[in-house]
N, C-alpha and C positions, 0 to 999 in steps of 0.2 A: 545659707542665709547671709546676705551681706548687710552690714550695718555701717552707716556713715555717722561718726561722732563729730559734733561741731562744738568748738570750745573757744573762749575769748582770747586768751593771751599766750598760752603755752608756757606760762610762768609757774612759780612755786606758790600758787594759791592752794588752799585746802581742797577745793572742788576739783582742780586740775591734777593734783597729786593723786587723789582718789581715782580719777579717770584713768590714769596710767596703771594703777593697781588693777583696775577692772579689766582693761583691754589686754594687759600682759597675760592675765589669767585665762584669756580666751584662746591663747595659742594652742593649736591642735584640736580645738573643739569644732562643732558644726557651724560656728559663727566666724565669718571672715570680717575683720575689723579694718576700717579706714578712718583716718582722723584728719579733719580740716581745722586748723587753728587760724584765727583771725590775725594773730601776730606770731612771729617766730621766736617764742620765748626761750630763755636759757635752759629751763628745766627740761623742755622737750628735746632740745639739742643735745643735752648731756645724757639723756636717758632714752636712746632710740629703742623702742620696743619692737617686737616682731610683728609689726603691722605696717600698713602703707600710710605714710604721713605726708600731709600737704599743708602749706601755709600761704596766706595771702601776703603777709609780711611787708606791705608797702608802707613807706614812711609818709605819714599824713601831714605834710606841711601846708603852708598857705597856698602855694601854687596847686598842690594836689586837691585841696578843697575846692578851688575854682574849677579844676578839671572834673571833679566829681559832680559838681553842680551842673555843668554844661552837659556832661554825659547823661545825667539823670533826665534833664529836660528833653534830650534827643531820644533816648531809648526807654525812658520810664522805669529805670532801675539803676542801681549803683554799679560801678565797675566791679566791686567785690561780689555782688550778687550775680553778675554776668559770669565772673570767674567760677563761682560755685556751681552755677547752672551747667557750665561746660564740663566741670569735674563730675557732676552727677551723671551727665550723658555718657562719659567714659566708663565710670564705675558701674552704673546701673544698680545702686543699692536698693534693698527691699524696705529698709527702715532708716529714717534719720533720727538721731539721738541728740537733742539739744542739751548740752551739759551746762546748766544754769538758766535762769529765767531772763537773762539780760540780753537775749538775742531774738526779740519778737519778729524782727524783719525776716529772719530765716523761716519762721513758721508760715509767714505769708508766702514765701517762695516755695516751701514744701507743698502748700495747698495748690499753688499754681501748677506744680509739676505732678500733682496727684500721688505724692508719696506720703504714707502715714508717718507720724513722728511722735516721739516721746519727749517729755520735758522733765529733766532731772532738777528738782528744786533744792538748792543748797541755801536758800535765803528765807528771811522772815519779813515782817511787815514793812520795816523801814526801807527796804529795797523796792517795795511796790511803788513808793513815792517817786522813784526815778524813772518809772515807765509811764507812758501815756495811756490813758483810760482805754481807748479803743484797741491799742496794740496788745495790752495785757488780756483784755477780754477775748480778742480773736485768738491769741496764742493758746490760752487755756481751754477755751470752749471747743477748739478743734483738735486738741491733742488726743492721741489714742490713749495714753496713760500719763499720769503725773507721778514720777518717782520722788519720794520725799525722804530727806536725809535724817529726819528725827520725828518723834511722835508729835512734838509741838508744831513742826512744819506741816505735817499731815493734818493736824487738828484745824489749822487755819484754812486749808483748802476745803476740808469737810464743812467747816462753818460757812463757806461760800457756796456750798451746795454741790460740790464735785464728789462723785462716788467712784470715779476711775483712778483713785489714788493707790499707791503701793508704798509701803514703808520699807526702806532699805537704809539702815544706819550707815553713817560714815565709818570707814575703817582704815587701817594703816597696814604697812608691811614691816613687821618687826625685824625681818631679816636685813632690812636696809639700815637699821639703827646700830651703828658701830662707834664706839668711843676709842679714839686713838691718842688723845692728848690728856695728860693729867689735869684735872679741873683746878687744882691749887696753882698750877703753873699759869693757867690762863687768868685766874683771878689776880695773881700777882702782877701780871702784865697790865691788867686793867686798873691797878692801884687799889684793889679791894682787899682789905685785911682778912687774914684767915679766921679771925674771931667774929667776922661780920655774918649776919644772916641775910642771904640774898634771895629776893623774890624776883622771878623773871616772867615777862610777858612776851608773847610772840605774835607776829602778824603785821600787816601794813598799818602804819600809824594813821588811822582814820578816826573821825569823831565817834563813830559807832563803837569803836574798840575802847573808848574811854580813856585815852592817854592824857586828856586834859585834867583828869582827876589826880594825876601823880603829885603835883606840888602840895596840894592841900592834904593828901593822904600822908605824905612823908612827914608833914608837920605833926601828925598824930602818932608817929612811930618812934621807937627808941633811936638814939644816934648811931647805933651800930647796925642799923637795918638799911639795906640797899634795895632799890628797885632798878631792874635792868630791862631794857626793851630790845628784842631781837627781831628785826624786820625793816622793811623799806620805810623811809620817811618821805612825805610828799612835799615838804618844804613850803608849808602854807603860813599864814599869819599866826595860826594857832601853834605851829612849831616854834615860831619866834617868841610867842608868849611863854611857852614852856622853857625854851633855852634861857630867856631872860630871868625867869623865876629861879631856875636852877643855879644860874651864875650868881645872881644878886643875893640869894639866900643860902648859897653854899649847900645845896641839897644833894643827897646821895642818890643821884640818878645817872645811869650810864646808858647811852644810846649806842647800840652796837651796829645798827644798820643791817642790811641783808648780808647773808653769808652763803657761800657756795655749799652745795650738798656735801662736799667732802669734809667741811668744817662745821656744818650746821649742828649736828648732834653733840659735838664737843662743847660748843657754846651753850646749847640748851642744858647740858649736864652741869654747868657751873653753879646752878641755883640750888638752894636748900628747899625751896617751895615754888610752886607754879601759881601765878596770879592771873585771874581773869577779871579785868575791869570793864568788860564790854557792857554796853547798855542793851545789846541784842546780839546773840550769837547762836545759830541753830544747833551746831554740834561740832565744835572745833576739833580738827584732827590733832592739833598740837596738845590738846588736853589728854588725848589717849597716849600720845608719845611720852608726855611727862609722866603719866602713870606707869608706863612701861619702865621708865628710868627711876621709878619708885619715889617720885616727888609728890608730897602732899599738895592738894589743890584747894585753893580758896578763891571764891569769886562771888559776884552778884548773881542772883538767879535771873540770868539773861536769856534763857532758852534751854538748850540741850544739856547744860551742866547738871541740872536737876535730875535728868534721866541717867546720867553716868555716875556721878559721885555718890557713893554709899557710905554708910557708917564706917569709920576707920580710915577714910581716904582724904579727909580734910573737912571743909565746911562750905555750905551754900548759904549766902546771906540774902534775906528777903529785902526788897526795896533797894535804894541806892544811897543809903546813909553811910558816909565815910567813917563815922565813929563806930558803927556796927562792924564794918569791914575791918577796920584797924584792930578792933577787939578780937575778931575771929582769927586774924593773922597772928596776933600775939599769943593767943591761946594755943595755936599750933606750934609756934616757935618756942614757947615756954614749956611745952609738954602737957599743958592742961587739957588739950584735945588730943587723945591718943591717936597715933597713926600706925596703921598696920601695913608695912611696906610689902609684905607678901600678898596682901589683898590687892594693893595697887597693881602689882604685876599681873596677878591672876585676872583682875577685871579688864586690864588692857588687852590681854590675850583673847578675851571674848570678841574683841573687835579687830583681830588680826585677819588679814585677807584669807588665810588658810581656813578660818572658821566662818567666814561670811560669803566667800565666793560661790559656794554651791547654792546658797539662797538666791544670789543675784542671777546665776545661770538659770535657775528654776524660773525666776521671773521672766527672763528672756524667752525660754522655751514655752512657757505658758501663755505669754502675751503676744508672741509673734506668730502663733498658729493661725491659719486662715479662719 
């Protein structure tokens, strides 16, 4: 059975990291994996799995946009779609697997080629607003199965009337988590005192992730508390707003930017607690990684956090009140909310690839049978 996985960037996003964990685990199985990435991301380049990988990887500048428009008018499809169609002809896969709901154009192409496809949904409702009505309708209504990364994601599709959903929680590979540098050394390099309590957030700095909450949140926390963000910055006006507030009010906020895989976990490990400010987050992988590193988790009830965090692991705050969040954070840092570090590690291991991959393989076996 040949499966062609399609993914957006090949970068270090949660959905794409999980994709690599999935397809690496297929090595030696009855499934032959092929991956097409719309971009040649660094994570894919640094982690070549035992599968066939392809990327479109074209720089999409102004001249290329003109070329795309002309090409589409002549041939009725984009150059990327033509590239993918040729690849399909060479590989002749039995199934296409759309990793994220953000590629509805490939669902159209799959239908044209007569190949069944799955959609793996790592997104909640806010992402729906970025898709056109007919594109989302067509993609979902013609999918063979919709694989959902958390119960809340599956609930939304069920509420829309879909019965062909499958729950497969996000998971991580704990074997890849290695700490090489002393956390106190990194904190010293960042100018963070050893008596400070550090809360860290991770991911691309997008409005959905709630980084705009940082200045007002820090105003409600003790002076020895730091908030650190690990992940890409998009350099928008909102980033300018944040930078100005931090500078003018001398706030304890550190923006680390993105880190290579070799250093990523060293920086994640500098925190005393993991913070989720997201307005919406289906089931963040970094939440599981933080638990493996035995960091208590505090965040708004933005989606999957409620399904993961249990008593003794931190706190889930209803609503989006910063006073309530600050109080929950201080209760953890002051020891008023007991934290069981053993439970954090044990809970994370439930979502290790070794404990989840058989379920996913069973899904493939069950759903790809004629």
